[in-house]
C-alpha positions as CSV (number, residue, x, y, z in Angstrom):
1,M,16.0,-62.7,88.5
2,E,13.8,-65.6,89.1
3,R,10.6,-66.1,87.6
4,K,8.1,-68.6,87.6
5,E,4.8,-69.5,85.9
6,Y,2.2,-71.7,87.1
7,I,-1.8,-72.4,87.8
8,S,-3.2,-72.0,91.5
9,H,-6.9,-72.7,92.1
10,D,-7.5,-72.5,88.3
11,V,-5.7,-69.0,88.4
12,P,-2.5,-68.3,86.1
13,V,-0.1,-66.9,88.3
14,V,3.4,-65.1,87.6
15,W,5.9,-64.9,90.1
16,S,9.4,-63.1,89.9
17,H,12.0,-61.9,92.3
18,I,14.3,-59.2,91.7
19,Q,17.4,-59.8,94.0
20,T,20.0,-57.5,92.6
21,E,20.4,-53.7,92.3
22,Q,21.8,-54.4,88.7
23,V,18.4,-56.1,87.8
24,S,16.5,-53.5,89.7
25,E,18.0,-50.4,87.8
26,A,17.6,-52.5,84.7
27,L,13.8,-53.0,85.3
28,G,13.2,-49.8,87.0
29,R,11.5,-52.0,90.0
30,P,12.9,-52.2,93.6
31,C,14.3,-55.3,94.7
32,G,11.6,-57.8,95.9
33,Q,8.8,-60.3,95.1
34,Y,6.3,-59.6,92.5
35,I,3.3,-62.1,91.9
36,T,0.4,-61.4,89.3
37,L,-2.7,-63.2,89.4
38,K,-4.0,-63.2,85.8
39,T,-7.8,-63.2,86.7
40,G,-9.0,-62.0,83.2
41,P,-11.7,-59.5,83.2
42,L,-13.0,-59.2,86.7
43,D,-16.2,-58.0,85.7
44,K,-16.7,-61.5,84.1
45,L,-15.7,-63.8,87.0
46,I,-17.7,-66.8,87.7
47,F,-15.7,-68.6,90.2
48,F,-15.1,-65.9,92.8
49,E,-14.0,-68.6,95.5
50,N,-11.2,-69.9,93.2
51,V,-9.8,-66.2,92.8
52,C,-10.1,-65.7,96.6
53,S,-8.3,-69.1,97.4
54,C,-5.4,-68.3,95.0
55,L,-5.1,-64.6,96.6
56,V,-4.9,-66.4,99.9
57,E,-2.2,-69.0,98.7
58,Q,0.0,-66.4,97.3
59,L,-0.5,-63.4,100.1
60,Q,0.1,-65.9,103.3
61,P,3.6,-66.4,102.7
62,L,4.3,-62.9,102.3
63,L,2.5,-62.3,105.7
64,A,3.6,-65.2,107.7
65,P,6.8,-63.6,109.1
66,Y,4.6,-61.3,111.0
67,F,2.3,-63.7,112.5
68,G,2.0,-63.2,116.2
69,K,2.7,-59.5,115.6
70,T,0.9,-56.4,114.8
71,L,-0.5,-56.0,111.5
72,C,-1.7,-52.5,110.2
73,V,-4.0,-53.0,107.0
74,C,-4.2,-49.8,105.1
75,G,-7.2,-49.0,102.3
76,L,-5.5,-46.4,100.1
77,G,-7.5,-44.2,97.9
78,N,-10.3,-41.6,97.5
79,Q,-13.7,-43.4,98.5
80,D,-15.6,-40.6,96.1
81,L,-13.8,-41.4,92.7
82,A,-14.8,-44.7,91.8
83,P,-11.5,-45.8,90.0
84,D,-9.7,-45.1,93.0
85,A,-12.2,-46.6,95.5
86,L,-10.7,-49.9,96.0
87,G,-8.7,-49.2,99.2
88,P,-11.7,-47.8,100.9
89,E,-14.2,-50.3,99.7
90,V,-11.9,-53.0,101.4
91,A,-11.7,-51.2,104.3
92,R,-15.7,-51.2,104.6
93,R,-15.5,-54.8,104.5
94,F,-12.7,-56.0,106.3
95,R,-13.4,-54.7,110.0
96,P,-11.0,-57.0,112.5
97,K,-13.4,-55.9,115.5
98,M,-16.4,-57.6,113.7
99,F,-14.7,-60.6,112.8
100,E,-13.1,-61.2,116.2
101,S,-16.4,-61.1,117.7
102,F,-17.1,-64.3,115.8
103,V,-13.8,-66.1,115.8
104,K,-11.5,-67.4,118.7
105,K,-8.3,-67.2,117.4
106,S,-6.2,-64.6,115.1
107,R,-2.8,-65.3,113.5
108,F,-1.8,-61.9,114.6
109,G,-1.6,-60.3,117.8
110,K,-3.4,-57.4,116.7
111,I,-4.9,-56.1,113.5
112,A,-5.6,-52.6,112.8
113,M,-7.5,-51.3,109.7
114,I,-6.8,-47.7,108.7
115,C,-8.2,-45.7,105.8
116,P,-6.1,-42.4,105.8
117,G,-7.6,-40.8,102.6
118,T,-5.6,-38.7,100.1
119,N,-3.5,-35.7,100.2
120,G,-5.9,-33.9,98.2
121,C,-8.7,-34.4,100.7
122,T,-6.8,-34.2,103.9
123,N,-4.0,-31.7,103.0
124,L,-1.7,-34.1,105.0
125,S,1.0,-36.4,103.9
126,T,-0.4,-39.8,103.8
127,V,3.0,-41.4,104.3
128,E,3.4,-39.5,107.6
129,I,0.0,-40.6,108.8
130,I,0.6,-44.3,108.1
131,A,4.2,-43.9,109.7
132,G,2.7,-42.2,112.5
133,I,0.1,-44.8,113.2
134,V,2.7,-47.6,112.8
135,N,4.8,-46.2,115.3
136,T,2.1,-45.8,117.7
137,I,0.6,-49.3,117.6
138,H,4.0,-50.9,117.1
139,A,3.2,-52.5,113.8
140,A,5.3,-55.4,112.4
141,C,4.1,-54.9,108.9
142,V,1.9,-52.6,106.8
143,L,-0.6,-54.2,104.0
144,V,-1.5,-51.9,101.7
145,V,-4.5,-52.2,99.3
146,D,-4.7,-49.7,96.5
147,A,-6.0,-49.0,92.8
148,S,-3.2,-49.0,90.2
149,Y,-2.4,-48.0,86.8
150,C,-1.5,-50.4,83.8
151,G,0.4,-49.7,80.8
152,D,-1.7,-52.2,78.7
153,V,-5.2,-51.7,78.0
154,E,-5.5,-55.5,78.0
155,D,-4.3,-55.7,81.7
156,L,-7.1,-53.1,82.8
157,C,-9.1,-54.7,85.8
158,G,-8.0,-58.1,84.5
159,M,-5.3,-58.9,87.3
160,I,-4.5,-58.7,91.3
161,C,-0.8,-57.7,91.8
162,L,1.1,-58.4,94.9
163,T,4.5,-57.4,96.1
164,D,6.6,-57.0,99.3
165,S,8.7,-54.0,97.7
166,G,6.2,-51.3,99.1
167,L,4.0,-48.7,96.8
168,H,4.8,-45.9,94.8
169,S,1.8,-44.1,93.7
170,Y,1.4,-43.1,89.8
171,W,1.1,-39.5,90.4
172,D,4.1,-39.5,92.8
173,T,2.2,-38.6,95.8
174,V,2.8,-41.7,97.8
175,D,6.1,-43.5,98.5
176,L,5.3,-46.4,101.1
177,R,8.3,-48.4,101.9
178,Q,10.2,-49.7,105.0
179,S,12.5,-46.7,104.7
180,S,9.4,-44.2,104.7
181,V,7.1,-45.8,107.2
182,G,9.7,-47.9,109.3
183,V,8.6,-51.4,108.8
184,P,8.0,-53.8,105.8
185,V,5.3,-52.7,103.2
186,I,3.3,-55.5,101.3
187,T,1.0,-54.3,98.5
188,I,-2.3,-55.7,96.8
189,G,-3.3,-53.6,93.8
190,V,-5.8,-53.9,90.9
191,P,-5.2,-51.7,88.0
192,T,-8.4,-49.7,87.2
193,A,-7.0,-47.1,84.9
194,T,-4.5,-46.6,81.9
195,R,-3.3,-44.0,79.9
196,A,-5.4,-42.5,76.9
197,P,-3.6,-42.6,73.6
198,V,-2.4,-39.3,72.8
199,E,-4.0,-37.6,69.8
200,P,-1.8,-36.9,66.9
201,G,-0.9,-33.0,66.8
202,A,-1.8,-32.5,70.6
203,E,0.1,-29.9,72.5
204,S,3.0,-30.6,74.5
205,G,2.2,-30.5,77.9
206,A,-1.4,-31.1,77.5
207,P,-3.1,-32.9,80.6
208,E,-2.6,-36.6,80.6
209,L,-6.1,-38.4,80.5
210,L,-6.5,-42.0,82.1
211,L,-9.1,-44.4,80.8
212,T,-11.2,-46.7,83.2
213,P,-14.0,-49.1,82.4
214,I,-17.7,-47.9,82.5
215,N,-18.5,-50.2,85.1
216,V,-15.4,-49.7,87.1
217,S,-17.9,-49.3,90.2
218,D,-19.1,-52.9,90.0
219,I,-15.6,-54.1,89.5
220,I,-14.4,-52.2,92.5
221,Q,-17.5,-54.0,94.9
222,T,-16.8,-57.3,93.6
223,T,-12.8,-57.2,93.8
224,S,-12.9,-55.5,97.3
225,S,-15.0,-58.6,98.7
226,I,-12.4,-61.0,97.2
227,I,-9.6,-59.3,98.7
228,A,-11.5,-58.6,102.1
229,C,-12.2,-62.3,102.4
230,A,-8.6,-63.4,101.5
231,I,-7.1,-61.2,104.1
232,A,-9.8,-62.4,106.6
233,Q,-9.2,-66.2,105.8
234,I,-5.5,-65.4,106.5
235,A,-6.1,-63.6,109.8
236,Y,-8.6,-66.1,111.1
237,P,-8.0,-69.5,110.2
238,E,-11.4,-70.6,111.6
239,L,-13.1,-68.8,108.9
240,D,-13.9,-69.9,105.3
241,Y,-14.9,-68.3,102.1
242,E,-18.5,-68.4,102.7
243,S,-18.5,-67.6,106.2
244,C,-16.4,-64.3,105.4
245,K,-19.0,-63.5,102.8
246,Q,-21.7,-63.7,105.3
247,Y,-20.2,-61.6,108.0
248,I,-19.2,-59.0,105.2
249,G,-22.9,-58.8,104.2
250,F,-23.9,-58.5,107.8
251,T,-21.6,-55.4,108.0
252,L,-22.6,-53.8,104.7
253,N,-26.3,-54.0,105.4
254,N,-25.6,-52.6,108.9
255,I,-26.9,-56.0,110.5
256,I,-23.8,-55.7,112.7
């Protein structure tokens, strides 16, 4: 396994590449690239543009093979559940049709933004919904944005994670990979929940509890804007961070 640690735009980055099935089985992770932006507590960020620039720099090489083709951006999660609302909030901010009305050039032939909801809300398979859309629009890649789970409380809302190995949800309800949707799946995740410590003497089989910060809604708002700006800057090279923020503000305030 290859592993590197470096600084990008003042943000510590850890990059690793699992290349063999033997290492994959030992680590319990599929083969692929794994990139972690160690932002520190996202609710205490000061230099938002630095984090966005770092995310652009790390994400663009993963998306570059699909330039000129159709990209499907997917905001996963439940809008009504604050810790799980990252994907839907990015979908509110990243609206390709809106950006295309201001810029002349896109790096992709077409960009679609979808928000398929969750199985608990729709009673439909999220994987089948995405696979159906991918097939219909002939997408070359799916870029998924989703809230995630972390095992270490110190990582809670303290990093942005990228991988080109797909996505497997914590509750085993979603498994998005090339084998399930038909095209490569790139994932942006932010850990917004962690497992609560088990009380001594607790009954076996008791419901598992997850912990999340009390201000997780504010963290989701900030992080979703950073992610939406990063995707927009990669997709539309004419845009810079400030112009992306401005257009997103127009959308959120119903000006556009």
